[in-house]
C-alpha positions in Angstrom: 48.0 22.0 3.5 47.8 25.1 1.3 44.3 26.6 0.6 44.7 25.9 -3.6 45.2 22.4 -2.5 42.0 21.8 -0.2 40.0 23.4 -3.0 40.9 21.2 -5.7 40.4 18.2 -3.2 36.5 19.6 -2.7 36.1 20.0 -6.3 37.7 16.6 -7.0 34.8 15.3 -4.2 32.1 17.5 -5.8 32.5 16.0 -9.5 33.0 12.3 -8.1 29.5 12.2 -6.1 27.8 14.2 -9.1 29.4 11.3 -11.6 28.4 8.7 -9.2 25.1 9.9 -9.3 25.0 10.6 -13.1 26.1 6.7 -13.4 23.8 4.9 -10.7 20.0 4.4 -12.5 17.5 5.8 -10.9 15.2 2.9 -9.2 12.1 1.6 -10.7 9.3 1.8 -9.1 7.2 -1.4 -9.0 3.8 -1.2 -9.5 0.8 -3.7 -7.9 -1.1 -5.8 -10.8 -4.0 -4.1 -12.6 -6.3 -6.6 -10.4 -5.3 -5.0 -7.2 -6.9 -2.3 -7.0 -10.6 -3.5 -7.9 -10.4 -6.6 -5.8 -9.2 -4.2 -2.6 -12.2 -1.8 -3.3 -14.5 -4.8 -4.1 -13.6 -7.0 -0.7 -14.3 -3.2 1.1 -17.8 -3.0 -0.5 -18.9 -6.3 -0.2 -17.7 -6.0 3.8 -19.8 -3.2 4.1 -22.7 -4.4 2.3 -22.4 -8.2 4.7 -22.1 -5.7 7.9 -25.4 -3.7 6.8 -27.1 -6.6 5.7 -26.2 -8.4 9.4 -27.5 -5.4 11.0 -31.0 -5.1 9.0 -31.5 -8.7 9.3 -30.8 -9.3 12.8 -27.8 -11.1 12.3 -30.2 -13.4 10.2 -28.3 -12.8 6.9 -26.6 -13.1 4.8 -25.4 -16.7 5.9 -28.2 -18.1 7.7 -27.7 -19.5 11.4 -24.3 -17.8 11.7 -25.9 -14.9 14.0 -23.6 -12.3 14.5 -20.8 -14.0 13.1 -22.1 -12.0 9.9 -20.6 -9.0 11.3 -17.4 -10.4 12.0 -17.0 -11.6 8.5 -17.8 -8.1 7.1 -15.6 -6.6 9.2 -13.0 -9.1 8.5 -13.4 -8.6 4.7 -13.4 -4.8 4.7 -10.0 -5.3 7.1 -8.3 -7.4 4.2 -9.6 -4.3 1.7 -8.1 -1.9 3.8 -5.1 -3.6 4.7 -4.4 -4.3 0.8 -4.0 -0.5 0.7 -0.9 -0.5 1.6 0.8 -2.6 -0.6 -0.7 -0.8 -3.9 1.5 1.3 -6.0 
């Protein structure tokens, strides 16, 4: 194949590729609901407060009779808040 035909084909491919890029709409990012971030932060902070309260009260608060289960509740709340950060956009 002569050199000029190769150049022509390469140029046609480049033009077609640029045309395809121009015609394709840019993907829209789907944003999180407005309540997502406040809930995420609130869960983390409430979980932290539950853990601190459980340590200070030797497991007698915030849920009386639950003992060290209060720590699991607090850590669970913080974990849910942390996992929500992965879905935040």
